[in-house]
BAFI-3210 file (N, C-alpha, C; in Angstrom, 3 decimals, decimal comma, padded with zeros to 6 digits):
// residues 286
n [1|2|3|4|5|6|7|8|9|10|11|12|13|14|15|16|17|18|19|20|21|22|23|24|25|26|27|28|29|30|31|32|33|34|35|36|37|38|39|40|41|42|43|44|45|46|47|48|49|50|51|52|53|54|55|56|57|58|59|60|61|62|63|64|65|66|67|68|69|70|71|72|73|74|75|76|77|78|79|80|81|82|83|84|85|86|87|88|89|90|91|92|93|94|95|96|97|98|99|100|101|102|103|104|105|106|107|108|109|110|111|112|113|114|115|116|117|118|119|120|121|122|123|124|125|126|127|128|129|130|131|132|133|134|135|136|137|138|139|140|141|142|143|144|145|146|147|148|149|150|151|152|153|154|155|156|157|158|159|160|161|162|163|164|165|166|167|168|169|170|171|172|173|174|175|176|177|178|179|180|181|182|183|184|185|186|187|188|189|190|191|192|193|194|195|196|197|198|199|200|201|202|203|204|205|206|207|208|209|210|211|212|213|214|215|216|217|218|219|220|221|222|223|224|225|226|227|228|229|230|231|232|233|234|235|236|237|238|239|240|241|242|243|244|245|246|247|248|249|250|251|252|253|254|255|256|257|258|259|260|261|262|263|264|265|266|267|268|269|270|271|272|273|274|275|276|277|278|279|280|281|282|283|284|285|286]
n.u [-088,163|-087,388|-084,803|-083,791|-084,249|-082,205|-079,870|-079,448|-079,212|-076,691|-074,690|-075,113|-073,789|-071,101|-070,140|-070,190|-068,582|-066,309|-066,240|-065,539|-063,372|-061,854|-061,500|-061,000|-058,045|-057,121|-057,136|-054,843|-052,748|-052,693|-051,476|-049,416|-047,756|-047,162|-046,442|-043,959|-043,182|-042,796|-040,599|-038,744|-038,247|-037,589|-035,326|-033,841|-033,600|-031,861|-029,924|-028,586|-028,075|-026,267|-024,659|-024,040|-022,899|-020,679|-019,209|-019,150|-017,122|-015,319|-014,460|-013,456|-011,140|-009,743|-009,061|-007,642|-005,362|-004,412|-003,353|-001,594|000,392|001,179|002,484|004,613|006,621|008,763|008,836|010,181|009,005|010,695|012,831|011,333|012,483|011,894|010,740|009,262|007,689|006,283|004,619|003,221|001,835|000,038|-001,487|-003,034|-004,420|-005,980|-007,328|-008,947|-010,131|-011,852|-013,710|-015,376|-016,191|-019,148|-020,439|-018,904|-018,974|-017,740|-015,872|-014,181|-012,516|-011,620|-010,288|-007,945|-007,176|-006,238|-004,165|-002,510|-001,286|-000,591|001,433|003,368|004,311|005,175|007,196|008,915|009,750|011,028|013,305|014,798|015,718|017,689|019,948|020,506|018,113|017,467|019,410|018,560|015,835|015,385|017,880|021,301|023,977|025,375|028,354|029,939|031,363|034,575|037,416|037,409|036,907|034,717|032,882|031,968|031,107|029,229|027,254|025,727|024,867|023,025|021,204|022,262|022,537|025,187|023,325|021,952|023,979|025,294|023,282|021,932|024,758|024,800|022,672|023,589|025,339|027,531|029,659|031,572|033,420|035,871|036,392|035,157|035,387|034,568|031,567|028,207|025,693|022,679|020,276|017,512|017,686|019,193|021,732|024,844|027,547|031,205|033,456|037,029|039,779|040,803|038,760|036,932|034,918|036,786|036,544|035,712|037,490|039,666|041,125|041,540|040,495|037,965|034,639|031,606|028,880|025,935|022,995|019,661|016,860|013,937|010,620|008,203|006,022|003,990|001,806|000,035|-000,224|000,515|003,350|003,643|005,191|007,466|008,222|009,009|011,335|013,062|013,601|012,316|009,205|006,057|005,675|008,117|007,412|005,491|006,378|008,412|006,843|005,041|007,526|008,026|005,583|003,500|000,295|-001,215|-000,235|-001,985|-000,992|001,208|002,699|004,828|007,222|010,880|013,826|016,877|019,505|021,367|019,837|018,895|016,011|013,611|011,128|007,646|005,383|001,894|001,053|003,117|003,539|004,479|004,710|004,171|006,512|006,291|006,292|008,753|009,068|009,869|008,616|005,521]
n.v [003,639|006,343|006,237|004,729|006,485|008,434|006,730|006,414|008,835|009,791|007,535|008,588|011,395|010,219|008,542|011,026|012,727|011,135|010,610|013,448|013,871|011,719|012,730|015,335|014,552|013,023|015,126|016,476|014,950|014,848|017,224|017,706|015,665|016,865|019,131|017,934|016,993|019,443|020,529|018,576|018,603|021,235|020,959|019,068|020,697|022,555|021,232|020,300|023,356|023,528|022,012|022,661|025,111|024,522|022,695|024,688|026,797|025,311|024,130|026,703|027,116|025,387|025,860|027,900|027,091|025,743|027,733|029,100|026,890|026,242|028,910|029,272|027,496|024,253|023,158|020,127|018,463|017,957|019,495|022,474|025,036|025,530|027,713|028,221|025,662|026,465|028,224|027,091|025,144|027,091|027,927|026,038|025,475|027,927|027,576|025,193|025,963|028,030|026,599|024,598|026,491|026,979|028,949|031,478|034,199|033,178|034,992|036,861|034,856|034,082|035,979|036,439|034,030|034,652|037,068|035,465|033,911|035,967|037,285|034,825|034,506|037,164|037,145|035,530|036,422|038,709|037,087|036,118|038,143|039,897|039,133|039,389|039,248|036,744|035,236|035,864|035,223|032,184|031,462|029,903|027,863|025,546|023,931|021,489|019,457|019,651|019,165|016,741|016,744|017,498|020,066|021,413|023,849|024,720|023,152|023,071|024,863|024,559|023,189|020,462|016,979|014,718|011,802|012,860|013,420|011,426|009,613|011,089|010,999|008,350|008,176|009,382|007,220|006,654|005,367|005,644|007,998|008,704|008,954|010,946|014,471|017,084|018,036|019,317|021,244|022,076|024,625|023,354|021,454|019,206|016,868|017,829|015,843|015,695|013,253|012,028|012,232|009,932|008,149|008,827|007,813|006,263|008,060|008,897|010,638|010,504|007,679|008,556|008,071|008,879|009,105|008,324|010,857|010,487|011,524|012,665|010,461|010,206|010,523|008,617|007,631|007,209|005,831|004,246|006,957|008,569|010,678|013,210|015,508|013,919|012,485|014,100|015,069|013,109|012,700|011,147|009,478|008,635|006,238|004,948|004,156|002,923|000,347|-000,452|-001,616|-003,561|-005,043|-006,422|-007,911|-005,690|-004,480|-001,890|001,503|001,704|-000,428|-000,056|000,860|002,219|003,734|004,761|006,227|006,732|008,745|006,916|005,319|003,356|001,638|001,653|-000,327|-000,817|-002,804|-003,126|-005,641|-008,413|-010,552|-010,824|-011,512|-010,289|-009,705|-011,908|-010,453|-011,170|-014,035|-016,094|-015,790|-017,258]
n.w [047,682|047,375|048,195|045,923|043,890|044,650|044,870|042,087|041,168|042,266|041,145|038,255|038,576|039,251|037,121|034,792|035,971|035,818|033,080|032,389|033,387|032,217|029,521|030,157|030,702|028,443|026,388|027,802|027,727|024,885|024,744|025,713|024,593|021,898|022,669|023,314|020,664|019,234|020,500|019,833|016,869|017,431|018,345|016,347|014,559|015,197|015,920|012,764|011,579|013,634|012,840|009,950|010,742|011,566|009,587|007,253|008,505|009,207|007,018|005,565|007,295|006,831|004,525|005,007|006,073|004,693|002,368|004,035|004,495|001,829|001,421|003,112|002,078|001,379|003,986|006,188|008,851|010,391|009,706|010,948|012,721|016,618|016,887|014,231|014,753|017,687|016,353|014,230|015,897|017,194|015,456|014,209|016,478|017,102|014,690|015,061|016,853|016,076|014,269|015,809|017,879|018,776|020,419|020,445|018,113|014,760|013,293|014,989|015,425|012,935|012,114|014,147|013,162|010,756|011,622|012,821|011,261|009,004|010,588|010,977|007,666|007,986|009,533|008,116|006,121|006,971|008,630|006,065|004,904|006,922|008,796|010,750|012,674|012,304|013,540|015,998|016,166|015,420|016,151|015,745|014,565|017,241|018,242|019,612|019,790|018,722|017,179|018,643|020,688|023,866|023,841|026,944|028,194|025,414|025,857|028,265|027,396|026,074|026,951|026,641|027,113|028,074|027,279|025,369|023,008|022,378|021,828|019,573|017,714|017,509|016,223|013,281|012,525|013,940|016,696|018,745|020,024|019,412|016,460|015,536|014,549|014,393|015,873|015,460|016,704|015,016|014,009|013,829|015,415|014,816|014,684|013,246|011,876|011,663|010,803|011,800|009,069|008,589|008,920|007,344|004,237|001,986|-001,445|-005,264|-006,203|-004,284|-004,870|-007,397|-009,704|-012,200|-012,259|-014,465|-014,713|-013,625|-013,489|-013,507|-014,091|-015,996|-015,231|-017,064|-017,002|-014,484|-011,985|-013,973|-015,615|-018,269|-018,498|-020,414|-020,808|-019,324|-021,259|-023,578|-022,372|-022,014|-024,575|-026,738|-028,072|-028,420|-030,072|-029,786|-027,031|-026,962|-028,834|-026,871|-024,569|-025,626|-026,427|-023,715|-023,056|-022,536|-022,987|-022,467|-021,240|-018,865|-017,373|-016,126|-013,476|-013,102|-014,847|-016,142|-017,420|-017,624|-018,346|-019,869|-021,369|-020,270|-019,524|-017,077|-015,459|-014,127|-013,446|-012,075|-012,495|-010,969|-009,916|-007,575|-004,501|-001,112|001,508|004,426|008,165|009,614|008,952|005,949|003,075|001,197]
ca.u [-088,111|-086,355|-083,413|-082,845|-083,720|-081,042|-078,761|-079,277|-078,398|-075,684|-074,393|-074,825|-072,818|-069,953|-070,274|-069,992|-067,305|-065,015|-066,412|-065,008|-061,589|-061,150|-061,198|-059,468|-056,996|-056,692|-056,532|-053,946|-051,756|-052,406|-050,959|-048,199|-046,808|-047,617|-045,346|-042,541|-042,753|-042,086|-039,353|-037,873|-038,331|-036,595|-033,689|-033,258|-033,037|-030,708|-028,595|-028,592|-027,606|-025,202|-023,347|-023,890|-022,151|-019,111|-018,680|-018,430|-016,066|-014,069|-013,870|-012,617|-009,948|-008,874|-008,425|-006,492|-004,366|-003,537|-003,035|-000,605|001,178|001,708|003,408|006,009|007,604|008,206|010,000|009,965|008,743|012,588|012,772|011,431|012,462|011,321|009,572|008,015|006,715|005,127|003,705|002,192|000,717|-000,726|-002,493|-004,202|-004,920|-006,767|-008,160|-009,717|-011,070|-013,030|-014,302|-015,717|-016,295|-020,015|-020,558|-018,965|-018,787|-016,736|-015,155|-012,883|-011,481|-010,877|-009,227|-006,882|-005,813|-005,406|-003,455|-001,295|-000,640|000,258|002,399|004,542|004,676|006,007|008,587|009,855|010,254|012,435|014,569|015,340|016,433|018,355|020,957|021,081|017,030|017,383|019,827|017,546|014,650|015,924|019,219|022,425|024,225|026,165|029,832|029,393|032,766|035,742|038,917|037,685|036,925|033,477|032,400|031,081|030,042|027,942|026,647|024,985|024,024|022,342|020,749|022,512|022,808|025,569|022,962|021,509|024,698|025,558|022,102|022,428|025,696|024,296|021,961|024,543|026,018|028,922|029,313|033,086|033,532|037,335|036,419|034,674|036,581|033,832|029,516|027,443|023,734|021,793|018,864|016,539|017,833|019,583|023,636|025,788|029,108|032,469|033,979|038,214|039,997|041,317|037,752|036,061|034,921|037,039|035,613|036,599|038,789|040,813|041,443|042,129|038,929|036,651|033,345|030,601|028,050|024,731|021,870|018,776|016,013|012,857|009,504|007,514|004,726|003,487|000,295|-000,629|-000,646|001,429|003,596|004,221|006,247|008,831|008,670|009,915|012,534|013,848|013,860|011,592|008,007|005,070|005,869|009,324|007,390|004,592|007,093|009,168|006,017|005,138|008,308|007,500|004,515|002,347|-000,352|-001,501|000,291|-002,864|-000,588|002,459|002,838|006,247|008,342|012,035|014,243|017,980|020,420|022,324|019,023|018,125|014,190|012,839|009,608|007,127|003,866|001,183|000,724|004,591|003,338|004,876|004,175|004,536|007,490|005,750|007,071|009,573|009,036|009,754|007,344|004,560]
ca.v [004,279|007,781|006,321|004,338|007,252|009,516|005,813|006,417|010,056|009,690|006,952|009,228|012,378|010,009|008,729|011,961|013,212|010,440|011,047|014,654|013,674|010,925|013,753|016,658|013,966|013,012|016,096|016,618|014,340|015,505|018,677|017,405|014,987|018,212|019,892|017,334|016,373|020,533|020,579|017,179|018,949|022,327|020,237|018,418|022,099|023,623|020,297|020,487|024,360|023,976|021,150|023,576|026,290|023,623|022,687|026,080|027,023|024,124|024,574|028,150|026,985|024,393|026,787|029,184|026,699|025,023|028,460|029,230|026,382|026,822|029,833|028,601|026,423|023,304|022,375|018,768|018,477|017,922|020,783|023,152|025,357|025,693|028,770|027,494|024,597|026,864|028,616|026,126|024,402|028,103|028,404|024,895|025,512|028,886|027,222|024,058|027,100|028,616|025,325|024,002|026,791|027,880|029,926|033,366|034,773|033,275|036,546|037,465|033,954|034,063|037,525|036,028|033,356|035,352|037,390|034,776|033,457|037,066|037,512|034,426|035,062|038,151|036,440|034,354|037,366|039,394|036,181|036,071|039,791|040,283|037,383|039,240|039,021|035,656|034,475|036,425|034,297|030,896|030,555|029,438|026,590|025,340|024,068|020,711|018,718|020,715|018,810|015,605|017,460|017,951|021,304|021,547|025,007|024,647|021,825|023,936|026,216|023,869|022,620|019,146|015,910|013,561|011,077|013,211|014,156|010,252|009,099|011,722|010,200|007,141|008,079|009,442|005,872|006,993|004,476|005,495|009,561|009,159|008,648|012,449|015,895|017,896|017,627|020,762|020,918|022,599|025,313|022,764|020,173|017,737|017,045|017,350|014,982|015,435|012,444|012,744|011,925|008,593|007,501|009,148|006,521|006,994|008,323|008,182|011,715|009,860|007,112|009,473|008,144|009,680|008,583|008,931|011,445|009,796|012,340|012,365|010,022|011,181|009,680|008,988|007,225|007,215|005,248|004,007|007,192|008,590|011,887|014,014|016,203|013,416|011,505|014,713|014,991|011,558|012,626|010,001|009,574|007,499|005,395|004,153|003,553|001,448|-000,536|-000,964|-001,946|-004,667|-005,958|-006,297|-008,246|-004,786|-004,014|-000,745|001,796|001,398|-001,833|-000,084|001,500|003,521|004,056|005,704|006,437|007,443|009,253|006,065|004,462|002,354|001,830|001,288|-000,530|-001,910|-003,595|-003,555|-006,904|-008,780|-011,750|-010,765|-011,335|-009,469|-010,376|-011,269|-009,834|-012,490|-015,363|-016,322|-015,688|-018,235]
ca.w [046,493|047,149|048,430|044,784|043,174|045,097|044,571|040,609|040,413|042,668|040,033|037,104|038,792|039,384|035,820|034,124|036,562|035,148|031,714|031,940|033,876|030,894|028,771|030,375|030,816|027,220|026,320|028,444|027,220|023,632|024,339|026,670|023,362|020,791|022,804|023,317|019,161|019,202|021,090|019,417|016,109|016,897|018,520|015,791|013,477|015,706|015,464|011,608|012,111|014,338|012,106|009,139|010,761|011,857|007,898|006,499|009,459|008,952|005,226|005,437|008,397|005,861|003,048|005,158|006,948|003,510|001,739|004,902|004,552|000,731|001,110|004,174|001,547|001,782|004,967|006,536|010,409|010,660|009,601|011,246|013,788|017,575|016,686|013,455|015,502|018,416|015,614|013,894|016,858|017,732|014,277|014,532|017,975|016,360|013,499|015,849|017,856|014,986|013,344|017,167|018,903|018,281|021,542|020,141|016,423|014,046|012,450|015,749|015,423|011,900|012,225|014,747|012,624|009,887|012,078|013,046|009,733|008,434|011,369|010,723|007,011|007,773|009,928|008,039|004,894|007,470|008,789|004,957|004,793|007,581|009,597|012,821|013,087|011,244|014,548|017,031|016,084|015,010|016,778|015,272|014,619|018,033|018,194|020,606|019,531|018,440|017,408|019,324|022,402|024,010|024,984|028,350|027,875|024,446|025,913|029,365|026,865|024,982|028,025|026,419|027,823|027,326|026,731|024,195|022,623|021,977|020,998|018,124|016,906|016,911|014,565|012,582|012,453|014,751|018,021|018,992|019,827|019,086|015,010|015,769|014,669|014,970|015,752|015,364|016,615|014,376|014,182|013,829|016,617|014,244|014,552|011,844|012,466|010,701|010,979|011,434|007,731|008,766|009,221|006,286|003,428|000,225|-002,833|-006,332|-006,305|-003,439|-006,013|-008,577|-010,637|-012,801|-012,847|-014,984|-013,912|-013,621|-014,092|-013,218|-014,546|-016,312|-015,077|-018,402|-016,805|-013,494|-011,514|-015,055|-016,427|-019,396|-018,597|-021,986|-020,208|-019,102|-022,525|-024,418|-021,922|-022,657|-026,068|-026,952|-028,243|-027,815|-030,706|-029,040|-026,190|-027,323|-029,170|-025,787|-024,083|-026,564|-026,181|-022,623|-022,864|-021,757|-023,966|-022,533|-020,752|-017,757|-016,860|-015,775|-011,911|-012,873|-015,709|-016,132|-018,532|-017,135|-019,617|-020,216|-022,022|-019,179|-019,118|-015,881|-015,674|-012,774|-013,550|-011,503|-011,789|-011,628|-009,915|-006,276|-003,238|000,112|002,450|005,971|008,452|010,690|008,535|004,628|001,878|000,711]
c.u [-087,534|-085,302|-082,625|-083,241|-082,435|-079,941|-078,091|-078,824|-077,045|-074,329|-073,639|-073,813|-071,429|-069,364|-069,518|-068,805|-066,296|-065,222|-065,740|-063,814|-060,949|-060,680|-060,780|-057,912|-056,257|-055,983|-055,021|-052,547|-051,442|-051,681|-049,253|-047,545|-047,084|-046,509|-043,538|-042,234|-042,299|-040,831|-038,200|-037,777|-037,309|-035,113|-033,211|-032,868|-031,981|-029,707|-027,849|-028,004|-026,079|-023,850|-023,102|-022,615|-020,420|-018,796|-018,400|-017,537|-014,692|-013,412|-012,890|-011,439|-009,112|-007,874|-007,275|-005,596|-003,537|-002,861|-001,448|000,671|001,849|002,893|004,645|006,794|007,823|009,423|009,573|009,514|010,037|013,096|013,478|011,935|011,621|009,943|008,629|007,487|005,837|004,148|002,807|001,038|-000,424|-001,744|-002,966|-004,548|-006,400|-008,054|-008,945|-010,942|-012,068|-013,692|-015,593|-016,326|-017,559|-020,814|-020,392|-018,817|-017,539|-015,560|-013,668|-011,552|-010,961|-010,016|-007,904|-006,260|-005,174|-003,543|-001,974|-000,411|000,371|001,771|003,910|004,902|005,700|007,592|009,214|010,584|011,469|013,564|015,430|016,169|017,387|018,687|020,707|019,615|016,954|017,755|018,597|016,634|014,600|017,277|020,054|022,872|025,329|027,380|029,897|030,922|033,487|036,856|038,706|037,285|035,494|032,947|031,583|030,417|028,884|027,084|025,658|024,560|023,000|020,973|020,829|022,856|024,205|024,875|022,741|022,374|024,933|024,259|022,008|023,792|025,495|023,670|022,296|025,525|027,226|028,909|030,074|033,358|034,846|037,230|035,216|035,665|035,457|031,901|028,884|026,210|022,983|020,670|017,914|017,206|018,850|021,119|024,257|026,827|030,008|033,215|036,112|038,901|040,163|039,997|036,425|036,028|035,372|036,144|036,526|037,510|039,804|041,674|041,707|041,362|038,316|035,533|032,214|029,756|026,548|023,632|021,094|017,612|014,324|011,837|008,723|006,119|004,337|002,368|-000,695|-001,024|000,593|002,198|004,223|005,137|007,932|009,201|009,198|010,937|013,424|014,151|013,249|009,747|007,111|005,194|006,906|008,056|006,471|005,370|008,179|007,788|005,619|006,149|008,795|006,307|003,823|001,415|-001,280|-000,379|-000,882|-001,720|000,454|002,432|003,838|006,550|009,176|012,552|015,521|018,808|021,583|020,760|018,688|016,954|014,050|011,376|009,201|005,727|003,049|000,632|002,334|004,522|004,658|004,365|004,636|005,233|006,688|006,503|007,710|009,356|009,263|008,310|006,279|003,876]
c.v [005,560|007,265|005,616|005,445|007,965|008,567|005,919|007,795|010,230|008,496|007,880|010,796|011,412|009,582|009,846|012,866|012,033|010,347|012,027|014,590|012,762|011,941|014,945|015,779|013,516|013,971|016,796|015,997|014,385|016,119|018,390|016,619|016,336|019,241|019,064|017,466|018,298|020,885|019,958|018,104|020,407|021,855|019,873|019,851|022,671|022,721|020,573|021,942|024,615|023,036|022,070|024,456|025,586|023,389|023,500|026,814|026,197|024,680|025,656|027,866|025,958|025,079|027,610|028,304|025,947|026,705|028,698|028,298|025,936|027,851|029,694|027,939|025,500|022,425|021,217|019,441|018,580|019,235|022,301|023,796|025,450|026,969|028,794|026,600|024,919|028,018|028,302|025,048|026,030|028,256|027,285|025,114|026,437|028,370|025,976|025,199|027,714|027,389|024,824|025,238|028,225|028,925|031,661|032,981|034,165|034,143|036,958|035,939|033,661|035,237|036,838|034,969|034,127|035,816|036,794|034,132|034,532|037,317|036,465|034,421|036,152|037,966|035,948|035,348|038,442|038,535|035,921|037,351|039,858|039,222|037,634|039,037|037,509|034,692|034,819|035,513|032,576|030,341|030,508|028,533|026,884|024,202|022,955|020,041|019,458|019,741|017,499|016,269|018,120|019,528|021,610|023,024|025,058|023,694|022,154|024,301|025,616|023,392|020,757|018,155|015,367|012,432|011,488|012,895|012,111|009,383|010,127|010,928|008,882|006,953|008,279|008,383|006,125|006,404|004,818|007,349|009,522|009,552|010,530|013,269|016,755|017,362|019,436|020,561|022,375|023,728|024,539|021,636|019,372|018,375|016,913|017,183|015,438|014,573|013,098|012,009|010,597|007,862|008,114|008,211|007,712|007,512|008,368|009,657|010,784|008,859|007,457|008,516|008,979|009,496|009,030|009,397|010,535|010,380|011,886|011,363|010,545|010,219|009,490|008,301|007,239|006,958|005,381|005,253|008,099|010,149|011,917|014,258|015,917|012,737|012,445|015,303|014,450|011,746|011,726|010,083|008,618|006,427|003,930|003,307|002,661|000,191|-001,503|-001,618|-003,139|-005,694|-006,582|-007,151|-007,220|-004,184|-002,480|000,220|001,780|000,690|-001,577|000,670|002,587|002,971|004,907|005,671|007,417|007,920|008,668|005,262|003,635|002,740|000,953|000,795|-001,628|-001,951|-003,334|-004,960|-007,861|-009,468|-011,746|-010,655|-010,600|-009,867|-010,205|-010,667|-010,785|-013,471|-015,074|-016,190|-017,030|-018,027]
c.w [045,824|047,234|046,859|044,170|042,992|044,484|042,677|040,282|040,903|041,843|038,481|037,481|038,443|037,723|034,645|034,815|035,956|033,755|031,530|032,169|032,816|029,978|028,835|030,092|029,467|026,166|026,930|027,801|025,766|023,652|025,095|024,844|022,279|021,352|023,049|021,516|019,044|019,375|020,380|018,072|016,048|017,482|017,458|014,454|013,874|015,502|013,905|011,605|012,142|013,069|010,903|009,143|011,301|010,556|007,680|007,461|008,984|007,644|005,139|006,285|008,048|005,041|003,313|005,525|005,654|002,573|002,386|004,728|002,869|000,883|002,376|003,132|001,551|002,415|005,173|008,383|011,075|011,076|010,282|012,899|015,669|017,702|016,016|014,194|016,648|017,272|014,738|014,482|017,540|016,825|013,943|015,257|017,417|015,572|013,863|016,630|016,788|014,555|014,708|017,934|018,958|019,267|021,687|018,672|016,196|013,099|013,792|015,716|014,181|011,462|012,825|013,978|011,622|010,451|012,494|011,852|009,063|009,413|011,187|009,203|006,944|008,699|009,201|006,217|006,218|007,736|007,340|004,768|005,605|008,704|010,856|013,065|012,894|012,908|015,900|017,130|015,927|015,723|015,417|015,385|016,398|017,703|019,428|020,520|018,368|018,242|018,026|020,289|022,918|024,326|025,755|028,401|027,111|025,316|027,502|028,496|026,347|025,965|027,315|027,210|027,308|026,646|025,266|022,753|021,849|021,252|019,790|017,272|016,757|015,763|013,463|012,072|013,071|016,213|018,395|019,052|019,563|017,513|014,734|015,244|015,346|014,742|016,551|015,274|015,781|014,655|014,560|014,691|016,107|014,632|013,893|012,360|011,109|011,062|010,672|009,877|007,502|008,837|008,117|005,038|001,679|-000,570|-003,986|-006,476|-005,392|-004,376|-007,370|-010,240|-011,165|-013,055|-013,467|-014,300|-014,033|-013,711|-013,963|-014,362|-014,790|-016,312|-016,325|-017,711|-015,056|-012,932|-013,117|-016,222|-016,887|-019,231|-019,750|-021,946|-020,284|-020,640|-023,515|-023,982|-022,047|-024,257|-026,714|-027,048|-028,341|-028,904|-030,203|-027,941|-025,822|-027,899|-027,690|-024,682|-024,330|-026,642|-024,978|-022,297|-022,506|-023,282|-023,722|-021,504|-019,017|-016,573|-015,989|-014,324|-012,460|-014,130|-016,129|-017,012|-018,155|-018,463|-019,851|-021,429|-021,631|-018,712|-018,119|-015,503|-014,473|-013,229|-012,501|-011,092|-011,910|-010,858|-008,273|-005,259|-002,075|001,101|003,722|007,019|009,620|010,028|006,690|003,965|001,411|-000,168]
res [m|i|s|n|i|m|e|i|n|i|n|k|d|y|r|n|k|m|t|e|k|a|r|l|g|n|h|g|i|g|y|t|m|s|v|n|n|g|h|s|r|l|a|g|v|k|q|m|n|e|a|l|v|v|a|v|r|g|i|i|g|f|f|t|l|l|i|f|a|r|a|l|g|k|q|q|i|s|q|l|t|f|f|d|y|v|l|g|i|t|i|g|s|t|a|s|t|l|t|t|d|l|d|s|s|g|w|p|h|w|v|g|l|l|t|w|v|a|a|g|l|a|t|q|w|v|t|l|k|s|l|k|i|s|k|f|i|n|g|e|p|v|v|v|i|m|n|g|k|i|l|e|d|s|m|r|t|l|r|y|r|a|a|d|l|l|e|q|l|r|e|k|g|v|f|d|l|n|q|v|a|f|a|i|v|e|t|d|g|q|l|s|v|l|k|k|a|e|y|q|s|v|t|p|l|d|l|k|l|t|p|q|s|a|g|l|a|n|e|i|i|l|d|g|i|l|l|e|e|g|l|r|q|a|q|r|d|r|a|w|l|d|q|e|l|q|r|r|g|i|r|d|v|s|e|v|f|l|a|s|l|d|p|s|g|n|l|y|l|d|t|y|r|d|h|l|t|t|p|r|s|g|g|n|t|r]
***
């Protein structure tokens, strides 16, 4: 009897301990899940804040570069000197760091970007005012062929190989050195070539002809949009244009991709729907 009572008490204690353990375990899991959810929310907020900072910095860098590009003028990539090229790379790299480097304040990067931009604009202004400074910064043209003879000293100064010279001559349509009178390497690295007189193209002046001046055509429709200023410069009105369009079976200006009028009064028209197929490379159109 006593043994049965003891066994019953032992079983009760065991069940109580298991119940308490299960209760504590459930609370621990709940606490752990709560902490994990809190960390996830904090990480999400941090990522959103970082994305917002990157977006704002990117917009600032973009408009700074846009202003800089507009201030520099309309230079093509091929017209940039080596100094301009290096300056552009440095400014672009600084703008990239301003946008993505979140470990440091954006203010120093932005000041550095403005400093490089201001230095570039100041250098450009100084080179326009002083020929000596312009030559020092941008260099000056170098003659590499004179009177049909290659100047080896100039080639060595430029670190120019014979293969480089021949390649640039071919790009200018010159495949025979006997045709070249002068060749000059410009400050942007391009080669200017003057052919000998007997290899130059015949001009109307050589034939004692007086050709008519072609003049510039006035664009009056671009991408389906009427250009009122171009129409006025061509000394035409909207009624004349509508009549010309109707005569060609065009009902509205929006159907025209491009229209221009030359000084002789010849109208060029290209519509969106001209039923032309795009040629396939290396084969006939079908």
